[in-house]
mmCIF file of the N, C-alpha and C atoms, coordinates in Angstrom:
data_MODEL
# 
_entry.id   MODEL 
# 
loop_
_atom_site.group_PDB 
_atom_site.id 
_atom_site.type_symbol 
_atom_site.label_atom_id 
_atom_site.label_alt_id 
_atom_site.label_comp_id 
_atom_site.label_asym_id 
_atom_site.label_entity_id 
_atom_site.label_seq_id 
_atom_site.pdbx_PDB_ins_code 
_atom_site.Cartn_x 
_atom_site.Cartn_y 
_atom_site.Cartn_z 
_atom_site.occupancy 
_atom_site.B_iso_or_equiv 
_atom_site.pdbx_formal_charge 
_atom_site.auth_seq_id 
_atom_site.auth_comp_id 
_atom_site.auth_asym_id 
_atom_site.auth_atom_id 
_atom_site.pdbx_PDB_model_num 
ATOM 1   N N  . UNK A 1 1  ? 146.122 122.321 77.597 1.00 0.00 ? 1  UNK A N  1 
ATOM 2   C CA . UNK A 1 1  ? 145.814 121.116 78.321 1.00 0.00 ? 1  UNK A CA 1 
ATOM 3   C C  . UNK A 1 1  ? 144.310 121.050 78.554 1.00 0.00 ? 1  UNK A C  1 
ATOM 4   N N  . UNK A 1 2  ? 143.781 119.906 78.366 1.00 0.00 ? 2  UNK A N  1 
ATOM 5   C CA . UNK A 1 2  ? 142.358 119.686 78.575 1.00 0.00 ? 2  UNK A CA 1 
ATOM 6   C C  . UNK A 1 2  ? 142.175 118.643 79.670 1.00 0.00 ? 2  UNK A C  1 
ATOM 7   N N  . UNK A 1 3  ? 141.145 118.814 80.505 1.00 0.00 ? 3  UNK A N  1 
ATOM 8   C CA . UNK A 1 3  ? 140.904 117.795 81.538 1.00 0.00 ? 3  UNK A CA 1 
ATOM 9   C C  . UNK A 1 3  ? 140.367 116.509 80.920 1.00 0.00 ? 3  UNK A C  1 
ATOM 10  N N  . UNK A 1 4  ? 140.614 115.422 81.600 1.00 0.00 ? 4  UNK A N  1 
ATOM 11  C CA . UNK A 1 4  ? 140.115 114.122 81.141 1.00 0.00 ? 4  UNK A CA 1 
ATOM 12  C C  . UNK A 1 4  ? 138.603 114.049 81.371 1.00 0.00 ? 4  UNK A C  1 
ATOM 13  N N  . UNK A 1 5  ? 137.998 112.980 80.905 1.00 0.00 ? 5  UNK A N  1 
ATOM 14  C CA . UNK A 1 5  ? 136.560 112.792 81.124 1.00 0.00 ? 5  UNK A CA 1 
ATOM 15  C C  . UNK A 1 5  ? 136.242 112.754 82.615 1.00 0.00 ? 5  UNK A C  1 
ATOM 16  N N  . UNK A 1 6  ? 137.066 112.064 83.380 1.00 0.00 ? 6  UNK A N  1 
ATOM 17  C CA . UNK A 1 6  ? 136.863 111.983 84.826 1.00 0.00 ? 6  UNK A CA 1 
ATOM 18  C C  . UNK A 1 6  ? 137.017 113.374 85.466 1.00 0.00 ? 6  UNK A C  1 
ATOM 19  N N  . UNK A 1 7  ? 138.004 114.130 84.999 1.00 0.00 ? 7  UNK A N  1 
ATOM 20  C CA . UNK A 1 7  ? 138.209 115.478 85.509 1.00 0.00 ? 7  UNK A CA 1 
ATOM 21  C C  . UNK A 1 7  ? 137.034 116.390 85.204 1.00 0.00 ? 7  UNK A C  1 
ATOM 22  N N  . UNK A 1 8  ? 136.481 116.281 84.000 1.00 0.00 ? 8  UNK A N  1 
ATOM 23  C CA . UNK A 1 8  ? 135.309 117.094 83.632 1.00 0.00 ? 8  UNK A CA 1 
ATOM 24  C C  . UNK A 1 8  ? 134.113 116.746 84.495 1.00 0.00 ? 8  UNK A C  1 
ATOM 25  N N  . UNK A 1 9  ? 133.897 115.461 84.739 1.00 0.00 ? 9  UNK A N  1 
ATOM 26  C CA . UNK A 1 9  ? 132.772 115.045 85.582 1.00 0.00 ? 9  UNK A CA 1 
ATOM 27  C C  . UNK A 1 9  ? 132.950 115.542 87.018 1.00 0.00 ? 9  UNK A C  1 
ATOM 28  N N  . UNK A 1 10 ? 134.178 115.559 87.487 1.00 0.00 ? 10 UNK A N  1 
ATOM 29  C CA . UNK A 1 10 ? 134.462 116.049 88.840 1.00 0.00 ? 10 UNK A CA 1 
ATOM 30  C C  . UNK A 1 10 ? 134.207 117.552 88.940 1.00 0.00 ? 10 UNK A C  1 
ATOM 31  N N  . UNK A 1 11 ? 134.591 118.299 87.903 1.00 0.00 ? 11 UNK A N  1 
ATOM 32  C CA . UNK A 1 11 ? 134.487 119.760 87.936 1.00 0.00 ? 11 UNK A CA 1 
ATOM 33  C C  . UNK A 1 11 ? 133.091 120.290 87.618 1.00 0.00 ? 11 UNK A C  1 
ATOM 34  N N  . UNK A 1 12 ? 132.259 119.509 86.947 1.00 0.00 ? 12 UNK A N  1 
ATOM 35  C CA . UNK A 1 12 ? 130.922 119.979 86.561 1.00 0.00 ? 12 UNK A CA 1 
ATOM 36  C C  . UNK A 1 12 ? 130.115 120.513 87.735 1.00 0.00 ? 12 UNK A C  1 
ATOM 37  N N  . UNK A 1 13 ? 129.936 119.773 88.840 1.00 0.00 ? 13 UNK A N  1 
ATOM 38  C CA . UNK A 1 13 ? 129.135 120.310 89.941 1.00 0.00 ? 13 UNK A CA 1 
ATOM 39  C C  . UNK A 1 13 ? 129.784 121.517 90.622 1.00 0.00 ? 13 UNK A C  1 
ATOM 40  N N  . UNK A 1 14 ? 131.101 121.570 90.606 1.00 0.00 ? 14 UNK A N  1 
ATOM 41  C CA . UNK A 1 14 ? 131.779 122.722 91.210 1.00 0.00 ? 14 UNK A CA 1 
ATOM 42  C C  . UNK A 1 14 ? 131.462 123.981 90.420 1.00 0.00 ? 14 UNK A C  1 
ATOM 43  N N  . UNK A 1 15 ? 131.560 123.914 89.102 1.00 0.00 ? 15 UNK A N  1 
ATOM 44  C CA . UNK A 1 15 ? 131.275 125.080 88.272 1.00 0.00 ? 15 UNK A CA 1 
ATOM 45  C C  . UNK A 1 15 ? 129.785 125.393 88.228 1.00 0.00 ? 15 UNK A C  1 
ATOM 46  N N  . UNK A 1 16 ? 128.956 124.377 88.304 1.00 0.00 ? 16 UNK A N  1 
ATOM 47  C CA . UNK A 1 16 ? 127.509 124.598 88.250 1.00 0.00 ? 16 UNK A CA 1 
ATOM 48  C C  . UNK A 1 16 ? 127.004 125.305 89.502 1.00 0.00 ? 16 UNK A C  1 
ATOM 49  N N  . UNK A 1 17 ? 127.651 125.065 90.647 1.00 0.00 ? 17 UNK A N  1 
ATOM 50  C CA . UNK A 1 17 ? 127.215 125.658 91.907 1.00 0.00 ? 17 UNK A CA 1 
ATOM 51  C C  . UNK A 1 17 ? 128.186 126.694 92.439 1.00 0.00 ? 17 UNK A C  1 
ATOM 52  N N  . UNK A 1 18 ? 129.025 127.248 91.580 1.00 0.00 ? 18 UNK A N  1 
ATOM 53  C CA . UNK A 1 18 ? 130.057 128.180 92.035 1.00 0.00 ? 18 UNK A CA 1 
ATOM 54  C C  . UNK A 1 18 ? 129.463 129.478 92.569 1.00 0.00 ? 18 UNK A C  1 
ATOM 55  N N  . UNK A 1 19 ? 128.407 129.968 91.951 1.00 0.00 ? 19 UNK A N  1 
ATOM 56  C CA . UNK A 1 19 ? 127.769 131.212 92.384 1.00 0.00 ? 19 UNK A CA 1 
ATOM 57  C C  . UNK A 1 19 ? 126.342 130.933 92.797 1.00 0.00 ? 19 UNK A C  1 
ATOM 58  N N  . UNK A 1 20 ? 125.999 131.406 93.964 1.00 0.00 ? 20 UNK A N  1 
ATOM 59  C CA . UNK A 1 20 ? 124.633 131.268 94.441 1.00 0.00 ? 20 UNK A CA 1 
ATOM 60  C C  . UNK A 1 20 ? 123.864 132.559 94.283 1.00 0.00 ? 20 UNK A C  1 
ATOM 61  N N  . UNK A 1 21 ? 122.594 132.528 94.622 1.00 0.00 ? 21 UNK A N  1 
ATOM 62  C CA . UNK A 1 21 ? 121.748 133.711 94.512 1.00 0.00 ? 21 UNK A CA 1 
ATOM 63  C C  . UNK A 1 21 ? 122.260 134.840 95.397 1.00 0.00 ? 21 UNK A C  1 
ATOM 64  N N  . UNK A 1 22 ? 122.735 134.514 96.599 1.00 0.00 ? 22 UNK A N  1 
ATOM 65  C CA . UNK A 1 22 ? 123.229 135.547 97.505 1.00 0.00 ? 22 UNK A CA 1 
ATOM 66  C C  . UNK A 1 22 ? 124.495 136.212 96.969 1.00 0.00 ? 22 UNK A C  1 
ATOM 67  N N  . UNK A 1 23 ? 125.348 135.459 96.270 1.00 0.00 ? 23 UNK A N  1 
ATOM 68  C CA . UNK A 1 23 ? 126.547 136.038 95.671 1.00 0.00 ? 23 UNK A CA 1 
ATOM 69  C C  . UNK A 1 23 ? 126.169 137.041 94.593 1.00 0.00 ? 23 UNK A C  1 
ATOM 70  N N  . UNK A 1 24 ? 125.204 136.682 93.777 1.00 0.00 ? 24 UNK A N  1 
ATOM 71  C CA . UNK A 1 24 ? 124.797 137.566 92.690 1.00 0.00 ? 24 UNK A CA 1 
ATOM 72  C C  . UNK A 1 24 ? 124.091 138.814 93.215 1.00 0.00 ? 24 UNK A C  1 
ATOM 73  N N  . UNK A 1 25 ? 123.359 138.679 94.303 1.00 0.00 ? 25 UNK A N  1 
ATOM 74  C CA . UNK A 1 25 ? 122.682 139.836 94.884 1.00 0.00 ? 25 UNK A CA 1 
ATOM 75  C C  . UNK A 1 25 ? 123.699 140.841 95.408 1.00 0.00 ? 25 UNK A C  1 
ATOM 76  N N  . UNK A 1 26 ? 124.739 140.363 96.087 1.00 0.00 ? 26 UNK A N  1 
ATOM 77  C CA . UNK A 1 26 ? 125.792 141.261 96.562 1.00 0.00 ? 26 UNK A CA 1 
ATOM 78  C C  . UNK A 1 26 ? 126.475 141.948 95.381 1.00 0.00 ? 26 UNK A C  1 
ATOM 79  N N  . UNK A 1 27 ? 126.764 141.202 94.332 1.00 0.00 ? 27 UNK A N  1 
ATOM 80  C CA . UNK A 1 27 ? 127.419 141.773 93.155 1.00 0.00 ? 27 UNK A CA 1 
ATOM 81  C C  . UNK A 1 27 ? 126.539 142.846 92.524 1.00 0.00 ? 27 UNK A C  1 
ATOM 82  N N  . UNK A 1 28 ? 125.247 142.592 92.435 1.00 0.00 ? 28 UNK A N  1 
ATOM 83  C CA . UNK A 1 28 ? 124.335 143.569 91.856 1.00 0.00 ? 28 UNK A CA 1 
ATOM 84  C C  . UNK A 1 28 ? 124.302 144.842 92.694 1.00 0.00 ? 28 UNK A C  1 
ATOM 85  N N  . UNK A 1 29 ? 124.230 144.684 94.013 1.00 0.00 ? 29 UNK A N  1 
ATOM 86  C CA . UNK A 1 29 ? 124.161 145.849 94.884 1.00 0.00 ? 29 UNK A CA 1 
ATOM 87  C C  . UNK A 1 29 ? 125.451 146.658 94.871 1.00 0.00 ? 29 UNK A C  1 
ATOM 88  N N  . UNK A 1 30 ? 126.592 145.981 94.842 1.00 0.00 ? 30 UNK A N  1 
ATOM 89  C CA . UNK A 1 30 ? 127.857 146.714 94.873 1.00 0.00 ? 30 UNK A CA 1 
ATOM 90  C C  . UNK A 1 30 ? 128.199 147.339 93.519 1.00 0.00 ? 30 UNK A C  1 
ATOM 91  N N  . UNK A 1 31 ? 127.844 146.676 92.442 1.00 0.00 ? 31 UNK A N  1 
ATOM 92  C CA . UNK A 1 31 ? 128.165 147.200 91.119 1.00 0.00 ? 31 UNK A CA 1 
ATOM 93  C C  . UNK A 1 31 ? 127.310 148.409 90.772 1.00 0.00 ? 31 UNK A C  1 
ATOM 94  N N  . UNK A 1 32 ? 126.034 148.349 91.106 1.00 0.00 ? 32 UNK A N  1 
ATOM 95  C CA . UNK A 1 32 ? 125.121 149.417 90.724 1.00 0.00 ? 32 UNK A CA 1 
ATOM 96  C C  . UNK A 1 32 ? 124.796 150.350 91.885 1.00 0.00 ? 32 UNK A C  1 
ATOM 97  N N  . UNK A 1 33 ? 125.726 150.488 92.824 1.00 0.00 ? 33 UNK A N  1 
ATOM 98  C CA . UNK A 1 33 ? 125.539 151.395 93.944 1.00 0.00 ? 33 UNK A CA 1 
ATOM 99  C C  . UNK A 1 33 ? 125.654 152.837 93.475 1.00 0.00 ? 33 UNK A C  1 
ATOM 100 N N  . UNK A 1 34 ? 124.849 153.720 94.046 1.00 0.00 ? 34 UNK A N  1 
ATOM 101 C CA . UNK A 1 34 ? 124.889 155.130 93.638 1.00 0.00 ? 34 UNK A CA 1 
ATOM 102 C C  . UNK A 1 34 ? 126.215 155.788 94.029 1.00 0.00 ? 34 UNK A C  1 
ATOM 103 N N  . UNK A 1 35 ? 126.938 155.225 94.985 1.00 0.00 ? 35 UNK A N  1 
ATOM 104 C CA . UNK A 1 35 ? 128.247 155.771 95.371 1.00 0.00 ? 35 UNK A CA 1 
ATOM 105 C C  . UNK A 1 35 ? 129.253 155.663 94.231 1.00 0.00 ? 35 UNK A C  1 
ATOM 106 N N  . UNK A 1 36 ? 129.075 154.703 93.349 1.00 0.00 ? 36 UNK A N  1 
ATOM 107 C CA . UNK A 1 36 ? 129.996 154.539 92.226 1.00 0.00 ? 36 UNK A CA 1 
ATOM 108 C C  . UNK A 1 36 ? 129.933 155.711 91.264 1.00 0.00 ? 36 UNK A C  1 
ATOM 109 N N  . UNK A 1 37 ? 128.874 156.497 91.336 1.00 0.00 ? 37 UNK A N  1 
ATOM 110 C CA . UNK A 1 37 ? 128.755 157.667 90.459 1.00 0.00 ? 37 UNK A CA 1 
ATOM 111 C C  . UNK A 1 37 ? 129.520 158.870 91.002 1.00 0.00 ? 37 UNK A C  1 
ATOM 112 N N  . UNK A 1 38 ? 129.768 158.900 92.295 1.00 0.00 ? 38 UNK A N  1 
ATOM 113 C CA . UNK A 1 38 ? 130.402 160.070 92.901 1.00 0.00 ? 38 UNK A CA 1 
ATOM 114 C C  . UNK A 1 38 ? 131.840 159.821 93.346 1.00 0.00 ? 38 UNK A C  1 
ATOM 115 N N  . UNK A 1 39 ? 132.180 158.594 93.689 1.00 0.00 ? 39 UNK A N  1 
ATOM 116 C CA . UNK A 1 39 ? 133.529 158.291 94.149 1.00 0.00 ? 39 UNK A CA 1 
ATOM 117 C C  . UNK A 1 39 ? 134.380 157.780 92.990 1.00 0.00 ? 39 UNK A C  1 
ATOM 118 N N  . UNK A 1 40 ? 135.617 158.242 92.897 1.00 0.00 ? 40 UNK A N  1 
ATOM 119 C CA . UNK A 1 40 ? 136.472 157.759 91.810 1.00 0.00 ? 40 UNK A CA 1 
ATOM 120 C C  . UNK A 1 40 ? 136.872 156.314 92.036 1.00 0.00 ? 40 UNK A C  1 
ATOM 121 N N  . UNK A 1 41 ? 137.100 155.619 90.956 1.00 0.00 ? 41 UNK A N  1 
ATOM 122 C CA . UNK A 1 41 ? 137.535 154.226 91.004 1.00 0.00 ? 41 UNK A CA 1 
ATOM 123 C C  . UNK A 1 41 ? 139.022 154.194 91.323 1.00 0.00 ? 41 UNK A C  1 
ATOM 124 N N  . UNK A 1 42 ? 139.392 153.424 92.340 1.00 0.00 ? 42 UNK A N  1 
ATOM 125 C CA . UNK A 1 42 ? 140.801 153.302 92.717 1.00 0.00 ? 42 UNK A CA 1 
ATOM 126 C C  . UNK A 1 42 ? 141.394 152.088 92.018 1.00 0.00 ? 42 UNK A C  1 
ATOM 127 N N  . UNK A 1 43 ? 142.235 152.342 91.063 1.00 0.00 ? 43 UNK A N  1 
ATOM 128 C CA . UNK A 1 43 ? 142.833 151.262 90.281 1.00 0.00 ? 43 UNK A CA 1 
ATOM 129 C C  . UNK A 1 43 ? 144.178 150.862 90.876 1.00 0.00 ? 43 UNK A C  1 
ATOM 130 N N  . UNK A 1 44 ? 144.389 149.578 91.016 1.00 0.00 ? 44 UNK A N  1 
ATOM 131 C CA . UNK A 1 44 ? 145.677 149.074 91.509 1.00 0.00 ? 44 UNK A CA 1 
ATOM 132 C C  . UNK A 1 44 ? 146.781 149.362 90.502 1.00 0.00 ? 44 UNK A C  1 
ATOM 133 N N  . UNK A 1 45 ? 146.423 149.488 89.231 1.00 0.00 ? 45 UNK A N  1 
ATOM 134 C CA . UNK A 1 45 ? 147.424 149.746 88.197 1.00 0.00 ? 45 UNK A CA 1 
ATOM 135 C C  . UNK A 1 45 ? 148.111 151.090 88.395 1.00 0.00 ? 45 UNK A C  1 
ATOM 136 N N  . UNK A 1 46 ? 147.377 152.099 88.853 1.00 0.00 ? 46 UNK A N  1 
ATOM 137 C CA . UNK A 1 46 ? 148.007 153.403 89.082 1.00 0.00 ? 46 UNK A CA 1 
ATOM 138 C C  . UNK A 1 46 ? 148.983 153.325 90.244 1.00 0.00 ? 46 UNK A C  1 
ATOM 139 N N  . UNK A 1 47 ? 148.670 152.559 91.279 1.00 0.00 ? 47 UNK A N  1 
ATOM 140 C CA . UNK A 1 47 ? 149.598 152.396 92.399 1.00 0.00 ? 47 UNK A CA 1 
ATOM 141 C C  . UNK A 1 47 ? 150.879 151.702 91.949 1.00 0.00 ? 47 UNK A C  1 
ATOM 142 N N  . UNK A 1 48 ? 150.738 150.674 91.141 1.00 0.00 ? 48 UNK A N  1 
ATOM 143 C CA . UNK A 1 48 ? 151.910 149.950 90.645 1.00 0.00 ? 48 UNK A CA 1 
ATOM 144 C C  . UNK A 1 48 ? 152.747 150.854 89.755 1.00 0.00 ? 48 UNK A C  1 
ATOM 145 N N  . UNK A 1 49 ? 152.096 151.637 88.921 1.00 0.00 ? 49 UNK A N  1 
ATOM 146 C CA . UNK A 1 49 ? 152.797 152.554 88.028 1.00 0.00 ? 49 UNK A CA 1 
ATOM 147 C C  . UNK A 1 49 ? 153.591 153.592 88.821 1.00 0.00 ? 49 UNK A C  1 
ATOM 148 N N  . UNK A 1 50 ? 153.019 154.114 89.893 1.00 0.00 ? 50 UNK A N  1 
ATOM 149 C CA . UNK A 1 50 ? 153.722 155.082 90.745 1.00 0.00 ? 50 UNK A CA 1 
ATOM 150 C C  . UNK A 1 50 ? 154.942 154.452 91.396 1.00 0.00 ? 50 UNK A C  1 
ATOM 151 N N  . UNK A 1 51 ? 154.798 153.207 91.858 1.00 0.00 ? 51 UNK A N  1 
ATOM 152 C CA . UNK A 1 51 ? 155.930 152.534 92.499 1.00 0.00 ? 51 UNK A CA 1 
ATOM 153 C C  . UNK A 1 51 ? 157.044 152.245 91.512 1.00 0.00 ? 51 UNK A C  1 
ATOM 154 N N  . UNK A 1 52 ? 156.684 151.851 90.299 1.00 0.00 ? 52 UNK A N  1 
ATOM 155 C CA . UNK A 1 52 ? 157.694 151.592 89.278 1.00 0.00 ? 52 UNK A CA 1 
ATOM 156 C C  . UNK A 1 52 ? 158.424 152.887 88.944 1.00 0.00 ? 52 UNK A C  1 
ATOM 157 N N  . UNK A 1 53 ? 157.698 153.971 88.835 1.00 0.00 ? 53 UNK A N  1 
ATOM 158 C CA . UNK A 1 53 ? 158.296 155.262 88.524 1.00 0.00 ? 53 UNK A CA 1 
ATOM 159 C C  . UNK A 1 53 ? 159.247 155.686 89.641 1.00 0.00 ? 53 UNK A C  1 
ATOM 160 N N  . UNK A 1 54 ? 158.875 155.406 90.895 1.00 0.00 ? 54 UNK A N  1 
ATOM 161 C CA . UNK A 1 54 ? 159.695 155.765 92.045 1.00 0.00 ? 54 UNK A CA 1 
ATOM 162 C C  . UNK A 1 54 ? 160.975 154.936 92.076 1.00 0.00 ? 54 UNK A C  1 
ATOM 163 N N  . UNK A 1 55 ? 160.900 153.659 91.742 1.00 0.00 ? 55 UNK A N  1 
ATOM 164 C CA . UNK A 1 55 ? 162.057 152.766 91.783 1.00 0.00 ? 55 UNK A CA 1 
ATOM 165 C C  . UNK A 1 55 ? 163.038 153.093 90.662 1.00 0.00 ? 55 UNK A C  1 
ATOM 166 N N  . UNK A 1 56 ? 162.512 153.410 89.485 1.00 0.00 ? 56 UNK A N  1 
ATOM 167 C CA . UNK A 1 56 ? 163.392 153.656 88.321 1.00 0.00 ? 56 UNK A CA 1 
ATOM 168 C C  . UNK A 1 56 ? 163.959 154.992 88.357 1.00 0.00 ? 56 UNK A C  1 
# 
């Protein structure tokens, strides 16, 4: 499904202003934090896998 011309015009400013400078700064700081080198990544997939294993 594709949006109509009117729908595209309505969505253009929303997508153009979806992320601001402050959003990108937070993302940069959290992604490249030195803590990410020492703390393991907690994946939701492993939690779901454990629950499925427990139920079955």
